[in-house]
SEFINU-662121 format. One record per residue (C-alpha): chain; x negated, y, z. Coordinates in Angstrom, 3 decimals, always signed. Each point is the difference from the previous one (the first is absolute). Layout:
<markes>
mol:A&xx:X&yy:Y&zz:Z
...
</markes>
This chain:
<markes>
mol:A&xx:-10.948&yy:+2.067&zz:+17.434
mol:A&xx:-2.859&yy:-2.524&zz:-0.133
mol:A&xx:+1.056&yy:-3.541&zz:-0.926
mol:A&xx:-2.042&yy:-2.787&zz:+1.573
mol:A&xx:-0.559&yy:-3.401&zz:-1.591
mol:A&xx:+2.300&yy:-1.612&zz:+2.591
mol:A&xx:+2.735&yy:+2.555&zz:-0.725
mol:A&xx:-0.255&yy:-0.731&zz:-3.729
mol:A&xx:+0.550&yy:-3.705&zz:+0.693
mol:A&xx:+3.043&yy:+0.741&zz:+2.164
mol:A&xx:+1.453&yy:+2.333&zz:-2.650
mol:A&xx:-0.426&yy:-2.586&zz:-2.765
mol:A&xx:+1.506&yy:-2.710&zz:+2.185
mol:A&xx:+3.037&yy:+2.059&zz:+1.013
mol:A&xx:+0.537&yy:+1.104&zz:-3.578
mol:A&xx:-0.028&yy:-3.545&zz:-1.397
mol:A&xx:+2.298&yy:-1.350&zz:+2.678
mol:A&xx:+2.504&yy:+2.774&zz:-0.530
mol:A&xx:+0.137&yy:+0.090&zz:-3.796
mol:A&xx:-1.101&yy:-3.456&zz:-1.186
mol:A&xx:+1.875&yy:-1.189&zz:-3.122
mol:A&xx:+2.019&yy:+3.214&zz:-0.157
mol:A&xx:+1.028&yy:+0.850&zz:-3.545
mol:A&xx:+2.108&yy:+3.061&zz:+0.654
mol:A&xx:-1.143&yy:+3.304&zz:-1.490
mol:A&xx:-2.072&yy:-1.250&zz:-2.927
mol:A&xx:-2.026&yy:-3.068&zz:-0.930
mol:A&xx:-3.694&yy:-0.870&zz:+0.364
mol:A&xx:-0.670&yy:+0.854&zz:-3.654
mol:A&xx:+1.420&yy:+3.481&zz:+0.537
mol:A&xx:-2.056&yy:+0.439&zz:+3.171
mol:A&xx:-3.235&yy:-0.975&zz:-1.745
mol:A&xx:+0.609&yy:+2.509&zz:-2.783
mol:A&xx:+0.754&yy:+2.756&zz:+2.499
mol:A&xx:-3.485&yy:-0.450&zz:+1.457
mol:A&xx:-2.010&yy:-0.503&zz:-3.182
mol:A&xx:+1.595&yy:+2.095&zz:-2.753
mol:A&xx:-1.248&yy:+3.275&zz:+1.613
mol:A&xx:-3.495&yy:-1.131&zz:-1.076
mol:A&xx:+0.418&yy:+2.384&zz:-2.868
mol:A&xx:-2.862&yy:-0.884&zz:-2.355
mol:A&xx:+0.688&yy:-3.757&zz:-0.026
mol:A&xx:+2.338&yy:-1.901&zz:-2.322
mol:A&xx:+2.878&yy:-1.935&zz:+1.561
mol:A&xx:+1.487&yy:-2.975&zz:-1.871
mol:A&xx:+3.199&yy:-1.700&zz:+1.153
mol:A&xx:-0.016&yy:-3.650&zz:-1.025
mol:A&xx:+3.693&yy:-0.767&zz:-0.205
mol:A&xx:+3.312&yy:+1.018&zz:-1.597
mol:A&xx:+0.231&yy:+3.625&zz:-1.035
mol:A&xx:+2.682&yy:+0.660&zz:+2.628
mol:A&xx:-2.571&yy:-0.543&zz:+2.771
mol:A&xx:-2.060&yy:+2.881&zz:-1.350
mol:A&xx:+3.012&yy:+2.181&zz:-0.735
mol:A&xx:+1.501&yy:-0.391&zz:+3.472
mol:A&xx:-3.061&yy:+1.241&zz:+1.836
mol:A&xx:-1.912&yy:+2.267&zz:-2.374
mol:A&xx:+0.243&yy:+3.765&zz:+0.341
mol:A&xx:+2.215&yy:-0.167&zz:+3.096
mol:A&xx:-2.478&yy:+1.557&zz:+2.440
mol:A&xx:-1.395&yy:+3.503&zz:+0.091
mol:A&xx:-3.688&yy:-0.958&zz:+0.362
mol:A&xx:-1.829&yy:+2.807&zz:-1.819
mol:A&xx:-3.435&yy:+0.145&zz:-1.590
mol:A&xx:-2.475&yy:+2.876&zz:-0.201
mol:A&xx:-1.758&yy:-1.584&zz:-2.975
mol:A&xx:+0.458&yy:-3.309&zz:-1.868
mol:A&xx:+3.516&yy:-0.859&zz:-1.169
mol:A&xx:-0.504&yy:-3.584&zz:-1.151
mol:A&xx:+1.966&yy:-1.229&zz:+3.012
mol:A&xx:+3.113&yy:+1.625&zz:-1.499
mol:A&xx:-0.073&yy:-2.406&zz:-2.961
mol:A&xx:+2.085&yy:-3.117&zz:+0.446
mol:A&xx:-1.655&yy:-3.200&zz:-1.262
mol:A&xx:+1.862&yy:-3.314&zz:+0.030
mol:A&xx:-0.363&yy:-3.369&zz:-1.746
mol:A&xx:+3.802&yy:-0.075&zz:-0.497
mol:A&xx:+0.350&yy:-3.731&zz:+0.689
mol:A&xx:+2.844&yy:-1.575&zz:-2.013
mol:A&xx:+1.903&yy:-3.310&zz:+0.073
mol:A&xx:-2.572&yy:-1.594&zz:-2.320
mol:A&xx:-2.844&yy:+1.057&zz:+2.273
mol:A&xx:+1.795&yy:-1.575&zz:+2.947
mol:A&xx:+0.094&yy:-3.335&zz:-1.839
mol:A&xx:-3.525&yy:-0.004&zz:-1.455
mol:A&xx:-1.805&yy:+2.280&zz:+2.467
mol:A&xx:-1.207&yy:+3.579&zz:-0.401
mol:A&xx:-3.659&yy:-0.235&zz:+0.973
mol:A&xx:-1.349&yy:+0.733&zz:-3.507
mol:A&xx:+2.397&yy:+2.923&zz:-0.277
mol:A&xx:-1.380&yy:+1.425&zz:+3.233
mol:A&xx:-3.618&yy:-0.538&zz:-1.086
mol:A&xx:+0.587&yy:+1.783&zz:-3.314
mol:A&xx:+1.867&yy:+2.824&zz:+1.746
mol:A&xx:-2.880&yy:+0.639&zz:+2.404
mol:A&xx:-2.567&yy:+0.180&zz:-2.802
mol:A&xx:+2.263&yy:+2.302&zz:-2.023
mol:A&xx:+0.420&yy:+2.442&zz:+2.903
mol:A&xx:-3.739&yy:-0.021&zz:+0.717
mol:A&xx:-0.941&yy:+0.644&zz:-3.634
mol:A&xx:+2.556&yy:+2.789&zz:-0.478
mol:A&xx:-0.204&yy:+1.896&zz:+3.324
mol:A&xx:-3.448&yy:-0.928&zz:+1.471
mol:A&xx:+1.103&yy:-0.021&zz:+3.667
mol:A&xx:-2.536&yy:-0.635&zz:+2.788
mol:A&xx:+2.164&yy:-2.926&zz:+1.167
mol:A&xx:+3.283&yy:-1.784&zz:-0.723
mol:A&xx:+2.495&yy:-1.210&zz:+2.597
mol:A&xx:+2.208&yy:-2.908&zz:-1.074
mol:A&xx:+3.211&yy:-0.654&zz:+1.948
mol:A&xx:+1.737&yy:-3.362&zz:+0.084
mol:A&xx:+3.799&yy:-0.041&zz:+0.232
mol:A&xx:+2.572&yy:-2.559&zz:+1.101
mol:A&xx:+0.365&yy:-1.471&zz:-3.503
mol:A&xx:-3.700&yy:-0.414&zz:-0.816
mol:A&xx:-0.773&yy:-1.318&zz:+3.482
mol:A&xx:+2.783&yy:-2.612&zz:-0.314
mol:A&xx:-1.156&yy:-1.252&zz:-3.409
mol:A&xx:-3.537&yy:-0.342&zz:+1.368
mol:A&xx:-2.014&yy:+2.474&zz:-2.049
mol:A&xx:-3.507&yy:+0.091&zz:+1.515
mol:A&xx:-0.662&yy:+3.734&zz:+0.053
mol:A&xx:-3.132&yy:-0.451&zz:+2.114
mol:A&xx:-1.689&yy:-2.015&zz:-2.763
mol:A&xx:+1.256&yy:+2.270&zz:-2.777
mol:A&xx:-1.266&yy:+3.106&zz:+1.817
mol:A&xx:-3.382&yy:-1.645&zz:+0.571
mol:A&xx:-0.336&yy:-0.976&zz:-3.682
mol:A&xx:+1.180&yy:+3.420&zz:-1.191
mol:A&xx:-2.445&yy:+1.682&zz:+2.393
mol:A&xx:-2.935&yy:-1.924&zz:-1.485
mol:A&xx:+1.114&yy:+0.919&zz:-3.498
mol:A&xx:+0.676&yy:+3.673&zz:+0.667
mol:A&xx:-2.775&yy:+0.697&zz:+2.488
mol:A&xx:+2.235&yy:+1.848&zz:+2.498
mol:A&xx:+1.824&yy:-1.169&zz:+3.161
mol:A&xx:+3.356&yy:-1.650&zz:-0.765
mol:A&xx:+1.759&yy:-0.401&zz:+3.329
mol:A&xx:+2.855&yy:-2.494&zz:+0.553
mol:A&xx:+2.784&yy:+1.057&zz:+2.385
mol:A&xx:+1.889&yy:-3.105&zz:+1.120
mol:A&xx:+3.091&yy:+1.684&zz:+1.390
mol:A&xx:+3.113&yy:-1.479&zz:-1.666
mol:A&xx:+3.208&yy:+1.484&zz:+1.299
mol:A&xx:+1.098&yy:-3.142&zz:+1.835
mol:A&xx:-3.145&yy:+0.085&zz:+2.166
mol:A&xx:+1.655&yy:+2.370&zz:+2.471
mol:A&xx:+0.860&yy:+3.594&zz:+0.784
mol:A&xx:-1.375&yy:+3.236&zz:-1.415
mol:A&xx:-2.215&yy:+0.446&zz:+3.060
mol:A&xx:-1.421&yy:-3.494&zz:-0.492
mol:A&xx:-0.779&yy:+0.971&zz:-3.591
mol:A&xx:-1.875&yy:+3.042&zz:+1.356
mol:A&xx:-2.187&yy:-2.358&zz:+1.973
mol:A&xx:-0.585&yy:-2.358&zz:-2.907
mol:A&xx:-1.210&yy:+2.981&zz:-2.023
mol:A&xx:-2.254&yy:+0.985&zz:+2.881
mol:A&xx:-1.507&yy:-3.495&zz:+0.052
mol:A&xx:-0.716&yy:+0.266&zz:-3.730
mol:A&xx:-1.855&yy:+3.288&zz:+0.543
mol:A&xx:-2.051&yy:-1.620&zz:+2.749
mol:A&xx:-0.818&yy:-3.065&zz:-2.111
mol:A&xx:-0.677&yy:+1.631&zz:-3.365
mol:A&xx:-0.682&yy:+3.743&zz:+0.397
mol:A&xx:-1.231&yy:+1.305&zz:+3.361
mol:A&xx:-3.742&yy:-0.431&zz:+0.371
mol:A&xx:-0.694&yy:-0.817&zz:-3.654
mol:A&xx:-1.930&yy:+3.212&zz:-0.683
mol:A&xx:-2.429&yy:+2.172&zz:+1.936
mol:A&xx:+0.167&yy:+3.697&zz:+0.808
mol:A&xx:-2.863&yy:+2.198&zz:-1.211
mol:A&xx:+0.269&yy:+2.624&zz:+2.730
mol:A&xx:+1.607&yy:+0.006&zz:+3.436
mol:A&xx:+0.892&yy:+2.691&zz:+2.523
mol:A&xx:+0.402&yy:-0.307&zz:+3.784
mol:A&xx:+3.734&yy:+0.678&zz:-0.367
mol:A&xx:+1.213&yy:-2.428&zz:-2.683
mol:A&xx:+3.494&yy:-1.385&zz:+0.649
mol:A&xx:+2.670&yy:-2.052&zz:-1.762
mol:A&xx:+3.709&yy:+0.866&zz:+0.101
mol:A&xx:+1.982&yy:-3.254&zz:-0.046
mol:A&xx:+3.752&yy:-0.331&zz:-0.527
mol:A&xx:+0.639&yy:+3.344&zz:-1.714
mol:A&xx:+1.323&yy:-0.174&zz:-3.590
mol:A&xx:+0.020&yy:+3.708&zz:-0.893
mol:A&xx:+3.778&yy:+0.197&zz:-0.333
mol:A&xx:+0.838&yy:+3.419&zz:-1.481
mol:A&xx:-3.696&yy:+0.913&zz:+0.390
mol:A&xx:-0.139&yy:-0.278&zz:+3.790
mol:A&xx:-3.693&yy:-0.936&zz:-0.016
mol:A&xx:-0.724&yy:+3.363&zz:-1.580
mol:A&xx:+1.165&yy:+1.619&zz:+3.240
mol:A&xx:-2.175&yy:-2.264&zz:+2.190
mol:A&xx:-3.334&yy:-0.182&zz:-1.823
mol:A&xx:-0.595&yy:+3.817&zz:-0.161
mol:A&xx:+0.381&yy:+0.223&zz:+3.788
mol:A&xx:-2.638&yy:-2.687&zz:+0.496
mol:A&xx:-2.240&yy:+1.591&zz:-2.603
mol:A&xx:+0.016&yy:+3.284&zz:+1.931
mol:A&xx:-1.465&yy:-1.916&zz:+2.932
mol:A&xx:-2.701&yy:-1.623&zz:-2.117
mol:A&xx:+1.675&yy:-3.416&zz:+0.174
mol:A&xx:-0.180&yy:-1.898&zz:-3.287
mol:A&xx:+2.796&yy:-2.344&zz:-1.019
mol:A&xx:-1.962&yy:-2.808&zz:-1.586
mol:A&xx:+3.067&yy:-1.841&zz:-1.272
mol:A&xx:+3.755&yy:+0.095&zz:+0.316
mol:A&xx:+1.623&yy:-3.422&zz:+0.123
mol:A&xx:+1.747&yy:+0.476&zz:-2.210
mol:A&xx:+1.579&yy:+3.372&zz:-0.816
mol:A&xx:-1.602&yy:+1.891&zz:-2.910
mol:A&xx:-2.913&yy:-2.441&zz:+0.216
mol:A&xx:-2.654&yy:-1.196&zz:-2.436
mol:A&xx:-1.143&yy:-3.593&zz:-0.284
mol:A&xx:-3.667&yy:+0.717&zz:+0.719
mol:A&xx:+0.829&yy:+2.147&zz:+3.041
mol:A&xx:+1.756&yy:-2.973&zz:+1.586
mol:A&xx:-2.920&yy:-2.264&zz:-0.996
mol:A&xx:-2.375&yy:+2.099&zz:+2.161
mol:A&xx:+2.468&yy:+0.612&zz:+2.853
mol:A&xx:-1.898&yy:-2.454&zz:+2.247
mol:A&xx:-2.614&yy:+2.736&zz:+0.548
mol:A&xx:+2.412&yy:+2.276&zz:+1.897
mol:A&xx:-0.655&yy:+0.854&zz:+3.652
mol:A&xx:+3.689&yy:-0.045&zz:+0.977
mol:A&xx:+3.289&yy:-1.417&zz:-1.279
mol:A&xx:+3.050&yy:+2.178&zz:+0.644
mol:A&xx:+3.337&yy:-1.798&zz:-0.219
mol:A&xx:+2.474&yy:+2.639&zz:-1.181
mol:A&xx:+3.158&yy:-0.786&zz:+2.017
mol:A&xx:+0.443&yy:-3.394&zz:-1.647
mol:A&xx:-0.885&yy:-3.546&zz:+1.008
mol:A&xx:+0.879&yy:-1.523&zz:-3.363
mol:A&xx:-3.750&yy:-0.168&zz:-0.727
mol:A&xx:-1.244&yy:-0.712&zz:+3.509
mol:A&xx:-1.564&yy:-3.202&zz:-1.372
mol:A&xx:-2.399&yy:+2.073&zz:-2.127
mol:A&xx:-1.096&yy:+2.128&zz:+2.943
mol:A&xx:-0.366&yy:-2.935&zz:+2.391
mol:A&xx:-2.060&yy:-2.111&zz:-2.409
mol:A&xx:-2.207&yy:+2.952&zz:-0.918
mol:A&xx:-0.594&yy:+0.378&zz:+3.720
mol:A&xx:-1.029&yy:-3.660&zz:+0.227
mol:A&xx:-2.180&yy:-0.036&zz:-3.130
mol:A&xx:-1.564&yy:+3.466&zz:+0.050
mol:A&xx:+0.519&yy:+1.248&zz:+3.556
mol:A&xx:+2.169&yy:+2.966&zz:-1.053
mol:A&xx:+2.113&yy:+1.278&zz:+2.939
mol:A&xx:+3.731&yy:+0.675&zz:-0.431
mol:A&xx:+2.243&yy:+2.793&zz:+1.211
mol:A&xx:+3.663&yy:+0.532&zz:-0.876
mol:A&xx:+1.221&yy:+3.534&zz:-0.682
mol:A&xx:+2.852&yy:+1.886&zz:-1.628
mol:A&xx:-0.004&yy:+3.289&zz:-1.903
mol:A&xx:+3.771&yy:+0.573&zz:+0.332
mol:A&xx:+0.784&yy:+2.713&zz:+2.544
mol:A&xx:-2.040&yy:+2.683&zz:+1.749
mol:A&xx:-0.907&yy:-2.068&zz:+3.060
mol:A&xx:-0.912&yy:-3.033&zz:-2.083
mol:A&xx:-2.261&yy:+2.054&zz:-2.289
mol:A&xx:-1.711&yy:+1.528&zz:+3.029
mol:A&xx:-0.549&yy:-3.442&zz:+1.566
mol:A&xx:-1.193&yy:-1.519&zz:-3.285
mol:A&xx:-2.642&yy:+2.651&zz:-0.671
mol:A&xx:-1.119&yy:+0.003&zz:+3.638
mol:A&xx:-0.291&yy:-3.795&zz:+0.212
mol:A&xx:-1.913&yy:-0.284&zz:-3.283
mol:A&xx:-2.454&yy:+2.692&zz:+1.092
mol:A&xx:-0.335&yy:-1.465&zz:+3.502
mol:A&xx:-0.907&yy:-3.387&zz:-1.437
mol:A&xx:-3.263&yy:+1.393&zz:-1.402
mol:A&xx:-0.927&yy:+1.570&zz:+3.371
mol:A&xx:-1.495&yy:+3.078&zz:-1.612
mol:A&xx:+0.584&yy:+3.134&zz:+2.158
mol:A&xx:-0.348&yy:+2.276&zz:-3.024
mol:A&xx:+2.590&yy:-1.984&zz:-1.968
mol:A&xx:+2.391&yy:-0.039&zz:+2.954
mol:A&xx:-0.340&yy:+3.781&zz:+0.417
mol:A&xx:+0.585&yy:+0.566&zz:-3.722
mol:A&xx:+3.075&yy:-2.234&zz:+0.179
mol:A&xx:+1.488&yy:+1.935&zz:+2.897
mol:A&xx:-0.525&yy:+3.278&zz:-1.847
mol:A&xx:+1.620&yy:-1.359&zz:-3.170
mol:A&xx:+3.019&yy:-1.325&zz:+1.914
mol:A&xx:+0.478&yy:+3.346&zz:+1.777
mol:A&xx:-0.250&yy:+1.950&zz:-3.249
mol:A&xx:+2.366&yy:-2.287&zz:-1.962
mol:A&xx:+2.604&yy:-0.255&zz:+2.763
mol:A&xx:+0.128&yy:+3.769&zz:+0.507
mol:A&xx:+0.404&yy:+0.596&zz:-3.731
mol:A&xx:+2.705&yy:-2.673&zz:-0.209
mol:A&xx:+1.898&yy:+1.335&zz:+3.011
mol:A&xx:+0.298&yy:+3.457&zz:-1.588
mol:A&xx:+1.718&yy:-1.553&zz:-3.033
mol:A&xx:+1.920&yy:-2.650&zz:+1.903
mol:A&xx:+1.511&yy:+2.055&zz:+2.806
mol:A&xx:+2.989&yy:+1.469&zz:-1.946
mol:A&xx:+0.913&yy:-3.430&zz:-1.379
mol:A&xx:-0.348&yy:-1.784&zz:+3.348
mol:A&xx:+2.612&yy:+2.323&zz:+1.518
mol:A&xx:+2.517&yy:-1.320&zz:-2.553
mol:A&xx:-0.945&yy:-3.627&zz:+0.593
mol:A&xx:-0.159&yy:-0.121&zz:+3.783
mol:A&xx:+2.791&yy:-2.032&zz:+1.558
mol:A&xx:+0.913&yy:-1.845&zz:-3.196
mol:A&xx:+0.541&yy:-3.756&zz:+0.211
mol:A&xx:-1.329&yy:-2.503&zz:-2.522
mol:A&xx:+0.328&yy:-3.696&zz:-0.774
mol:A&xx:-3.209&yy:-1.447&zz:-1.472
mol:A&xx:+0.143&yy:-3.121&zz:-2.174
mol:A&xx:-3.200&yy:-0.281&zz:-2.018
mol:A&xx:-0.130&yy:-3.782&zz:-0.316
mol:A&xx:-3.753&yy:+0.342&zz:+0.376
mol:A&xx:-2.726&yy:-0.010&zz:+2.600
mol:A&xx:-0.461&yy:+3.770&zz:+0.173
mol:A&xx:+3.148&yy:+0.619&zz:+2.067
mol:A&xx:-1.775&yy:+0.861&zz:+3.242
mol:A&xx:-2.200&yy:+2.617&zz:-1.653
mol:A&xx:+2.977&yy:+1.631&zz:-1.731
mol:A&xx:+1.837&yy:+0.141&zz:+3.348
mol:A&xx:-2.971&yy:+1.869&zz:+1.445
mol:A&xx:+0.048&yy:+2.477&zz:-2.900
mol:A&xx:+3.736&yy:+0.634&zz:+0.406
mol:A&xx:-0.427&yy:+0.549&zz:+3.734
mol:A&xx:-2.688&yy:+2.596&zz:-0.728
mol:A&xx:+2.695&yy:+1.904&zz:-1.914
mol:A&xx:+2.487&yy:-0.208&zz:+2.871
mol:A&xx:+2.154&yy:-2.704&zz:-1.634
mol:A&xx:+1.276&yy:-2.829&zz:+2.182
mol:A&xx:-0.080&yy:-3.474&zz:-1.565
mol:A&xx:+3.038&yy:-1.786&zz:+1.442
mol:A&xx:-0.392&yy:-3.301&zz:-1.893
mol:A&xx:-2.763&yy:-1.692&zz:-1.958
mol:A&xx:-0.231&yy:-3.055&zz:-2.240
mol:A&xx:-2.732&yy:-2.565&zz:+0.744
mol:A&xx:+0.567&yy:-2.567&zz:-2.753
mol:A&xx:-3.666&yy:-0.256&zz:-1.024
mol:A&xx:-1.626&yy:+1.280&zz:+3.159
mol:A&xx:-2.279&yy:-2.114&zz:+2.167
mol:A&xx:+0.624&yy:-0.503&zz:+3.703
mol:A&xx:-2.653&yy:+2.614&zz:+0.777
mol:A&xx:+1.721&yy:+2.481&zz:-2.344
mol:A&xx:+3.352&yy:-0.639&zz:+1.707
mol:A&xx:-1.524&yy:+0.762&zz:+3.390
mol:A&xx:-1.334&yy:+3.323&zz:-1.321
mol:A&xx:+3.419&yy:+0.813&zz:-1.463
mol:A&xx:+1.755&yy:-0.706&zz:+3.318
mol:A&xx:-2.475&yy:+2.168&zz:+1.867
mol:A&xx:+0.404&yy:+2.912&zz:-2.419
mol:A&xx:+3.826&yy:-0.129&zz:-0.139
mol:A&xx:+0.543&yy:-0.586&zz:+3.713
mol:A&xx:+2.518&yy:-2.207&zz:+1.743
mol:A&xx:+3.004&yy:+1.416&zz:-1.881
mol:A&xx:-1.400&yy:-0.700&zz:-3.465
mol:A&xx:+1.658&yy:-2.805&zz:-1.968
mol:A&xx:-2.104&yy:-2.692&zz:-1.710
mol:A&xx:+1.427&yy:-1.250&zz:-3.322
mol:A&xx:-1.531&yy:-3.381&zz:-0.864
mol:A&xx:+2.174&yy:-1.043&zz:-2.954
mol:A&xx:+2.917&yy:+1.980&zz:-1.360
mol:A&xx:+1.940&yy:+0.575&zz:-3.208
mol:A&xx:+0.734&yy:+3.350&zz:-1.578
mol:A&xx:+3.501&yy:+0.341&zz:+1.455
mol:A&xx:-1.154&yy:-0.882&zz:+3.494
mol:A&xx:-2.793&yy:+2.540&zz:-0.313
mol:A&xx:+2.485&yy:+2.708&zz:-0.945
mol:A&xx:+2.207&yy:-1.050&zz:+2.913
mol:A&xx:-2.962&yy:+0.385&zz:+2.357
mol:A&xx:-0.649&yy:+3.492&zz:-1.362
mol:A&xx:+3.626&yy:+0.948&zz:+0.600
mol:A&xx:+0.172&yy:-1.553&zz:+3.450
mol:A&xx:-3.188&yy:+1.681&zz:+1.215
mol:A&xx:+1.001&yy:+3.316&zz:-1.617
mol:A&xx:-3.245&yy:+0.240&zz:-1.946
mol:A&xx:-0.554&yy:+3.014&zz:-2.234
mol:A&xx:-2.200&yy:-1.724&zz:-2.576
mol:A&xx:-1.005&yy:-3.441&zz:-1.266
mol:A&xx:-3.716&yy:-0.438&zz:-0.739
mol:A&xx:-0.279&yy:-3.206&zz:-2.000
mol:A&xx:-1.018&yy:-1.773&zz:-3.203
mol:A&xx:+1.415&yy:+0.231&zz:-3.499
mol:A&xx:+2.557&yy:-2.775&zz:+0.376
mol:A&xx:+1.950&yy:+2.112&zz:+2.497
mol:A&xx:+0.016&yy:+3.149&zz:-2.135
mol:A&xx:+3.335&yy:-0.333&zz:-1.789
mol:A&xx:+2.078&yy:-1.321&zz:+2.931
mol:A&xx:-1.259&yy:+2.949&zz:+2.051
mol:A&xx:+0.832&yy:+2.494&zz:-2.750
mol:A&xx:+3.483&yy:-1.471&zz:-0.473
mol:A&xx:+0.570&yy:+0.332&zz:+3.733
mol:A&xx:-1.019&yy:+3.655&zz:-0.036
mol:A&xx:-2.957&yy:-0.761&zz:+2.273
mol:A&xx:-3.262&yy:+1.989&zz:-0.315
mol:A&xx:-2.708&yy:-2.394&zz:-1.130
mol:A&xx:-3.806&yy:+0.120&zz:-0.319
mol:A&xx:-1.980&yy:-2.631&zz:-1.930
mol:A&xx:-3.008&yy:-1.192&zz:+2.008
mol:A&xx:-0.982&yy:-3.127&zz:-1.949
mol:A&xx:-2.303&yy:-0.744&zz:-2.921
mol:A&xx:+2.216&yy:+1.650&zz:-2.622
mol:A&xx:-0.308&yy:+3.453&zz:+1.554
mol:A&xx:-1.563&yy:+2.904&zz:-1.856
mol:A&xx:-1.315&yy:+1.947&zz:+2.993
mol:A&xx:-3.107&yy:-0.676&zz:+2.092
mol:A&xx:+0.600&yy:+0.182&zz:+3.749
mol:A&xx:-3.473&yy:-0.688&zz:+1.419
mol:A&xx:-2.466&yy:+2.560&zz:+1.303
mol:A&xx:+0.766&yy:+3.585&zz:+0.948
mol:A&xx:+1.297&yy:+0.933&zz:-3.443
mol:A&xx:+2.133&yy:-3.117&zz:+0.013
mol:A&xx:+1.436&yy:+0.927&zz:+3.380
mol:A&xx:+1.159&yy:+3.337&zz:-1.376
mol:A&xx:+1.421&yy:-1.772&zz:-3.059
mol:A&xx:+1.938&yy:-2.409&zz:+2.224
mol:A&xx:+1.465&yy:+2.872&zz:+2.010
mol:A&xx:+0.927&yy:+1.885&zz:-3.167
mol:A&xx:+1.726&yy:-3.009&zz:-1.542
mol:A&xx:+1.937&yy:-0.675&zz:+3.206
mol:A&xx:+1.144&yy:+3.637&zz:+0.124
mol:A&xx:+1.048&yy:-0.030&zz:-3.661
mol:A&xx:+1.883&yy:-3.251&zz:+0.496
mol:A&xx:+1.785&yy:+0.867&zz:+3.223
mol:A&xx:+1.046&yy:+3.498&zz:-1.057
mol:A&xx:+0.895&yy:-0.710&zz:-3.607
mol:A&xx:+3.512&yy:+1.322&zz:-0.857
mol:A&xx:+0.686&yy:-3.169&zz:-1.986
mol:A&xx:+0.996&yy:-1.980&zz:+3.107
mol:A&xx:+2.929&yy:+2.281&zz:+0.787
mol:A&xx:+1.165&yy:-0.234&zz:-3.614
mol:A&xx:-0.219&yy:-3.803&zz:+0.012
mol:A&xx:+1.956&yy:-0.261&zz:+3.251
mol:A&xx:+2.710&yy:+2.374&zz:-1.259
mol:A&xx:+0.201&yy:-1.947&zz:-3.251
mol:A&xx:+0.369&yy:-3.279&zz:+1.925
mol:A&xx:+2.805&yy:+1.478&zz:+2.132
mol:A&xx:+1.843&yy:+1.338&zz:-3.074
mol:A&xx:-0.473&yy:-3.313&zz:-1.769
mol:A&xx:+1.568&yy:-1.920&zz:+2.873
mol:A&xx:+2.822&yy:+2.570&zz:+0.300
mol:A&xx:+0.767&yy:-0.233&zz:-3.744
mol:A&xx:-0.097&yy:-3.783&zz:+0.162
mol:A&xx:+2.455&yy:-0.084&zz:+2.928
mol:A&xx:+2.423&yy:+2.418&zz:-1.731
mol:A&xx:-0.070&yy:-2.137&zz:-3.157
mol:A&xx:+0.896&yy:-3.106&zz:+1.978
mol:A&xx:+2.919&yy:+1.798&zz:+1.674
mol:A&xx:+1.357&yy:+1.251&zz:-3.362
mol:A&xx:-0.426&yy:-3.475&zz:-1.520
mol:A&xx:+1.950&yy:-1.515&zz:+2.902
mol:A&xx:+2.854&yy:+2.527&zz:-0.427
mol:A&xx:+0.239&yy:-0.641&zz:-3.738
mol:A&xx:+0.085&yy:-3.759&zz:+0.474
mol:A&xx:+1.959&yy:-0.804&zz:+3.169
mol:A&xx:+0.315&yy:-3.631&zz:-1.021
mol:A&xx:-3.807&yy:-0.462&zz:-0.038
mol:A&xx:-2.381&yy:-0.025&zz:+2.929
mol:A&xx:-2.796&yy:+2.515&zz:+0.143
mol:A&xx:-3.342&yy:-1.108&zz:+1.336
mol:A&xx:-1.968&yy:+2.486&zz:+2.083
</markes>
């Protein structure tokens, strides 16, 4: 799907109107780290209390195929004394220490609520430290109180535009250089996408920002096409690169057979090369036939099952499409962080009988599952234990997951995990245990009441 400049403006406008000042689901600081920490060879310093680093570090499954510096947690550990006298010198010394010990190509420095409130000037400190060290030191002004997680995503995107993108030049180009924007390589999902493109001769110049390298993002302005990977959290990057460098934008998803087919076809069609289009059609035919041979026995077990989807993210519509490809009906879907355009896609995919869940607690979500007679809950980690206690089959679809669900291999993995979950014997054992537990509890209350007729029993 090609995104015009006018459409980008409408999407940004509708997004801001719908979610402005929303703080539910994570803060701006968290959102900025989600975008930038997958730059795996850079150092990331949190300027604030140690709890700010501890609450967000190592909570996402963004994997690296090389550098592991991003897995180290650096923080200035601001204390009560620093709050009184300021922590600018502490930050300056911390930056120089990290640079001297680890020699990163760049350092990202994140402000937090505390350091923003006491007025530490991280822009000046980063500038001074950059002159001293000789490498880019990039300030990220995204304190938690600034807004929601999605707003933090955008603040991080602005920092990349201001300090990184376009700062270096590419030595060699190809006619088919593209950027993938909005994919964070959760559970290694990029490693299912990039090989498909490579078979077609399409080079991924940079990934913003899953499994990325600082210098790859610095030369990303030389790409011929920006592909938004089923996420508008970084639409500001794509739209401004379109304005500054004339790079067109399309939005695609690699979840589900139909979405993969459309994504590969649309990317190839953009370059208007008959040979590339023919090669793409042949690859799609070959991959789909091979997948169908493996998928057919599993699909028979999944067809007719009903699912409630509550991802809390912006990938809901693409996951619905993937589940439909497996014969699973999505009877309800959460849209807490979805844009208006995403909601329209969700409604179209689910049909008129599908239920939209804008805001809901855990108990209400479980009630919806029961009322709609769903067979499985596909959701994030926070709903794991309530689902297990209720004896409800559950599949984790959010950033903590350990399985990649993109591409053709990912589609088979998704089907396999759904089959294992739905047909696991554990659910029958849990339900029987719950029934016995309630029966034992009721019998105990009756016996207690008989032994103590003068006391009231509470059921």
